[in-house]
C-alpha positions as CSV (number, residue, x, y, z in Angstrom):
1,M,31.7,33.2,15.2
2,T,31.6,29.7,14.0
3,Q,29.6,26.6,14.7
4,A,31.4,23.2,14.8
5,F,30.6,19.6,16.5
6,S,33.7,18.5,18.4
7,S,36.1,16.3,16.0
8,L,33.9,17.1,12.8
9,P,36.1,19.0,10.2
10,Y,33.5,21.2,9.4
11,H,32.8,24.6,10.4
12,V,29.5,27.0,9.8
13,D,29.7,30.3,9.6
14,P,26.4,31.6,10.8
15,A,26.4,34.9,9.2
16,D,28.0,32.9,5.6
17,P,26.6,29.3,6.1
18,R,27.4,27.4,3.0
19,A,27.3,23.1,2.2
20,P,31.0,21.5,2.2
21,S,32.7,21.3,-1.0
22,V,32.5,18.2,-3.2
23,D,36.1,16.8,-1.7
24,Q,34.9,18.0,1.8
25,W,31.7,16.0,1.5
26,R,33.5,12.7,-0.1
27,R,36.1,12.6,2.9
28,M,33.6,12.5,5.5
29,T,31.9,9.1,6.7
30,P,28.0,9.4,6.1
31,E,27.4,10.0,9.8
32,E,29.2,13.3,9.7
33,Q,27.6,14.3,6.9
34,A,24.2,14.3,8.4
35,R,25.6,16.4,11.3
36,V,27.3,18.8,9.0
37,V,23.4,18.9,7.2
38,D,22.1,19.4,10.9
39,M,24.1,22.4,11.3
40,L,23.3,24.4,8.5
41,P,20.7,26.8,9.1
42,S,17.1,26.4,8.4
43,E,16.3,30.1,8.7
44,L,18.4,32.4,7.7
45,P,19.2,35.5,9.1
46,I,16.7,38.8,8.4
47,E,19.9,40.8,7.4
48,L,20.2,38.2,4.5
49,W,16.7,37.3,3.4
50,P,14.5,40.7,4.7
51,P,10.9,40.3,4.3
52,E,9.7,42.0,1.6
53,G,5.3,42.6,2.2
54,D,2.2,41.2,1.7
55,V,2.6,42.4,-2.5
56,H,5.6,40.3,-2.7
57,R,4.3,37.3,-0.2
58,K,0.8,36.5,-2.2
59,A,2.6,37.1,-5.4
60,K,5.0,33.8,-4.7
61,E,2.1,31.6,-2.8
62,S,0.2,31.8,-5.8
63,P,2.3,29.8,-8.4
64,V,3.8,27.4,-5.3
65,Q,-0.5,26.3,-4.2
66,A,-1.3,25.8,-8.0
67,L,1.5,23.9,-9.1
68,S,1.7,21.9,-5.7
69,A,-2.0,21.1,-6.1
70,F,-1.5,20.4,-10.1
71,F,1.2,17.6,-9.6
72,Q,-0.3,15.9,-6.4
73,R,-4.1,15.4,-9.1
74,T,-1.3,13.8,-11.8
75,G,0.0,12.0,-9.4
76,R,4.0,12.8,-10.6
77,K,6.6,13.2,-7.4
78,V,7.7,17.2,-7.9
79,Y,8.7,19.1,-5.0
80,I,7.8,22.5,-4.9
81,S,8.8,25.2,-1.9
82,S,9.4,28.8,-1.6
83,E,12.3,30.6,0.5
84,L,13.4,26.9,1.4
85,P,17.3,27.6,1.9
86,V,18.9,25.6,-0.4
87,Y,22.9,24.8,-0.1
88,Y,25.0,23.7,-3.1
89,P,28.7,22.6,-2.6
90,G,30.7,25.0,-1.1
91,E,28.1,28.1,-2.2
92,R,26.4,31.1,-0.6
93,V,23.2,30.2,0.3
94,I,20.4,30.4,-1.8
95,A,16.6,31.0,-1.0
96,P,14.2,31.4,-3.9
97,D,11.0,32.6,-4.0
98,V,9.6,29.5,-5.9
99,L,11.5,26.2,-6.2
100,A,11.0,23.2,-8.3
101,V,12.6,19.9,-8.1
102,M,11.1,17.0,-10.4
103,D,10.5,13.1,-10.0
104,V,11.8,13.4,-6.1
105,E,9.5,12.8,-3.1
106,P,7.6,15.6,-2.1
107,H,7.9,15.5,1.8
108,E,8.5,18.3,4.0
109,R,12.2,19.5,4.3
110,S,13.7,22.2,6.5
111,R,16.4,23.1,4.2
112,W,17.5,21.7,0.3
113,V,21.2,20.4,0.6
114,V,22.4,19.3,-3.1
115,Q,24.9,16.5,-1.7
116,R,22.0,15.0,0.4
117,E,19.4,15.2,-2.3
118,G,21.4,14.0,-4.2
119,K,20.7,16.8,-7.0
120,G,20.5,20.2,-7.5
121,L,17.3,22.9,-8.4
122,D,15.5,22.7,-11.8
123,L,13.5,25.6,-11.5
124,V,13.6,28.9,-9.6
125,I,11.1,31.5,-9.7
126,E,11.9,35.1,-7.7
127,V,9.3,37.9,-7.6
128,H,10.7,41.5,-8.1
129,V,8.2,43.9,-6.9
130,A,10.5,46.9,-6.0
131,G,13.6,47.7,-5.5
132,D,17.1,46.9,-7.4
133,A,16.4,45.0,-10.4
134,H,19.8,44.0,-11.2
135,K,19.9,41.5,-8.4
136,D,16.8,39.4,-10.3
137,H,17.8,40.3,-13.7
138,V,21.7,39.9,-13.6
139,E,23.4,38.3,-11.0
140,R,21.0,35.8,-10.3
141,V,20.4,35.4,-14.3
142,E,24.7,34.4,-14.2
143,R,24.5,32.4,-10.6
144,Y,21.6,30.6,-10.8
145,A,23.1,29.4,-14.9
146,R,26.5,28.7,-13.3
147,L,24.8,26.4,-10.3
148,G,23.0,24.4,-13.2
149,I,19.3,25.4,-12.4
150,L,17.6,24.3,-16.2
151,E,15.0,27.0,-16.5
152,Y,15.0,30.3,-14.1
153,F,12.2,32.8,-14.3
154,V,11.7,36.2,-13.2
155,F,7.9,37.6,-12.3
156,D,8.5,41.4,-12.3
157,R,5.4,42.3,-10.0
158,A,5.5,46.1,-10.4
159,R,5.2,45.8,-14.3
160,L,3.3,42.7,-14.9
161,R,5.9,41.4,-16.7
162,L,7.6,37.7,-16.7
163,H,11.5,37.0,-18.3
164,G,12.3,33.6,-18.8
165,Y,15.5,31.3,-19.3
166,R,16.7,28.0,-20.1
167,L,19.7,26.4,-20.1
168,P,21.1,24.6,-22.8
169,E,22.2,21.3,-22.6
170,G,26.3,21.1,-21.1
171,A,26.0,25.1,-20.9
172,R,26.5,27.3,-17.8
173,Q,25.2,30.3,-19.6
174,Y,21.3,31.2,-20.1
175,Q,19.7,31.7,-23.4
176,P,15.8,33.8,-23.4
177,I,13.1,31.7,-23.0
178,L,10.6,33.2,-25.9
179,P,6.7,33.8,-25.7
180,Q,4.7,31.7,-27.6
181,R,1.1,33.0,-28.1
182,G,1.8,35.6,-25.1
183,R,3.2,32.5,-23.2
184,Y,6.5,31.3,-21.8
185,P,6.7,27.4,-22.5
186,S,8.4,25.7,-18.9
187,H,10.3,22.4,-20.5
188,V,10.5,21.5,-16.7
189,L,7.2,21.8,-15.3
190,G,5.6,20.5,-18.6
191,L,3.6,23.9,-18.2
192,E,3.0,27.4,-20.2
193,L,3.8,30.8,-17.3
194,S,2.2,33.8,-18.1
195,V,0.9,36.9,-16.1
196,E,-2.4,36.9,-16.0
197,G,-4.2,40.2,-14.4
198,D,-1.5,40.6,-11.1
199,K,-0.8,36.7,-10.9
200,L,1.3,34.7,-12.2
201,R,-0.3,31.9,-13.9
202,A,0.6,27.9,-15.2
203,F,-1.1,26.6,-18.1
204,A,-1.9,22.8,-19.0
205,G,-2.7,23.5,-22.2
206,T,-5.2,25.9,-22.3
207,A,-6.7,25.4,-18.9
208,A,-5.4,28.1,-16.1
209,L,-4.2,25.9,-12.6
210,P,-6.2,27.6,-9.9
211,D,-4.8,28.7,-6.6
212,A,-5.8,27.9,-3.4
213,G,-8.3,30.7,-3.1
214,E,-9.9,29.8,-6.5
215,M,-10.3,25.9,-5.7
216,I,-11.6,26.9,-2.4
217,A,-14.3,29.0,-4.1
218,Q,-14.7,26.6,-7.0
219,L,-15.4,23.9,-4.3
220,E,-17.8,25.8,-1.9
221,S,-19.5,26.6,-5.8
222,S,-19.4,22.8,-6.1
223,V,-21.2,22.4,-2.4
224,N,-23.7,25.2,-2.9
225,E,-24.9,24.0,-6.3
226,V,-25.1,20.1,-4.4
227,V,-26.5,21.9,-1.4
228,A,-29.2,23.6,-4.0
229,H,-29.7,20.1,-5.8
230,K,-30.3,18.3,-2.4
231,E,-32.4,21.0,-1.3
232,E,-34.6,20.8,-4.6
233,A,-34.7,16.8,-4.6
234,E,-35.9,17.0,-1.0
235,R,-38.6,19.6,-2.3
236,R,-39.7,16.6,-4.7
237,A,-39.6,14.3,-2.3
238,D,-41.7,16.0,0.3
239,A,-44.3,17.0,-2.8
240,E,-44.3,13.5,-3.7
241,A,-44.5,11.7,0.0
242,E,-47.6,14.4,0.0
243,R,-49.4,13.5,-3.4
244,A,-48.8,9.9,-2.1
245,A,-50.5,10.5,1.3
246,E,-53.7,12.5,-0.5
247,L,-53.8,9.5,-2.5
248,E,-53.9,6.8,0.2
249,R,-56.2,8.7,1.9
250,K,-58.4,8.8,-0.7
251,L,-58.1,5.5,-1.0
252,V,-59.3,4.9,2.6
253,L,-62.6,7.4,1.7
254,E,-62.6,4.8,-1.6
255,A,-62.7,1.9,0.5
256,E,-64.8,2.9,3.3
257,R,-67.5,4.1,0.8
258,A,-66.8,1.1,-1.2
259,Q,-67.2,-1.1,2.3
260,Q,-70.4,1.1,3.2
261,E,-72.2,0.2,-0.1
262,A,-71.4,-3.5,0.7
263,E,-72.8,-3.4,3.5
264,R,-76.3,-1.5,1.8
265,A,-75.9,-4.0,-0.9
266,Q,-75.9,-6.7,1.8
267,Q,-78.7,-5.1,3.8
268,E,-80.9,-4.5,0.8
269,A,-80.4,-8.3,0.1
270,E,-81.4,-9.5,3.3
271,R,-84.7,-7.4,3.4
272,A,-85.7,-8.4,-0.1
273,S,-84.7,-11.7,0.8
274,A,-87.1,-11.4,4.1
275,L,-89.8,-10.0,1.6
276,E,-89.6,-12.9,-0.7
277,R,-90.1,-15.6,2.5
278,R,-92.9,-13.6,4.2
279,L,-94.2,-13.7,0.4
280,A,-93.8,-17.1,0.0
281,Q,-95.8,-17.7,3.5
282,I,-98.4,-15.5,2.4
283,E,-99.2,-17.5,-0.9
284,A,-98.9,-20.9,0.8
285,E,-101.5,-19.5,3.2
286,L,-104.0,-18.2,0.6
287,A,-103.6,-20.6,-1.4
288,R,-104.2,-23.1,2.0
289,L,-107.2,-21.0,2.6
290,K,-108.7,-21.1,-1.0
291,Q,-108.4,-25.3,-0.9
292,G,-110.6,-25.4,2.6
293,R,-113.3,-23.3,1.4
C-alpha cells in the first residue's frame, strides 16, 4: 500500500518509506517538495524499530541530555536528537539512537529530510545492548560511511566498550578512531568520548559533561547551599537585631537613670539655693538685731 497525493508524481511506501532521489527532488516544485516531506512518516513502524528496554533508553538519553545542554550553554547551534527518522535521497530510512548535526538551527523536528535541510548527519551514536552485534558493528559501519556521516560511534552497553569511526575527507569508508588516554576524540563535536561506569560520557578538556540527572543534583546541591547560607545569614541578622535591641534597652535605661540623676541634682541645687537664701535672711535679721541693741 503506497501513499500518494493527487497530481503528485511520488509515492511513499509505509513499509519502506524513502525520500525521493536527487533527480526526482530536483524535478519537483517547492510546493511538491513540501508535500512529499509531509508524507514521510515521523513515526516508524514497530516492526522496523522495536523498543529495546530501559537500559537502552537510559544509555542514549544521557549523551543526548549532556550534549544538548553543553551546546546550549556555549551558544553554538547544534541539533541533537534521538531516534528521529532521517531520510537520505532514495535510501531506506534510518533512526539513530543519537544524532548530531553541527551549525544548524536546533529547533524541534519530527523528521530530518536531507534534501529539505540542506545537509546530512555529522555524527551518529548507536547503543548496542543485546542481540546481533553485526548490525551495529558491520552493516551500519558500511552504510553510514556510504551516506557520508563523518563520525560513527558504537557504545556496547553490555560490555561497556566504545568503538569509534571517522570518515576521511572525500572517502566513503571509515577508519577506526584510536583512543587517546582512554578517550575517543570527536572532531565533529570538539569533545572526547569515553565509557565511565555504565555511562557514555563526553568530556570538554578534563571535565565530564553532566547529564540531566546530574545537573538536577548539582542544582539541588547549589539550592541547598544557598538556603543554608540564607538561613545562617538570617540567624546572624536575628542575633545582631537582638544585640541592637538589648543595647537600645540599656541605652534607654541609662538615659532614664541619667534623667533621674539630673532631676535629683536639680532638686538638690534648688534645696541648696533655698537654704542659701534662708541663711542670708537669718544673717540679715541677726545683723539688724545687733544694731538695735
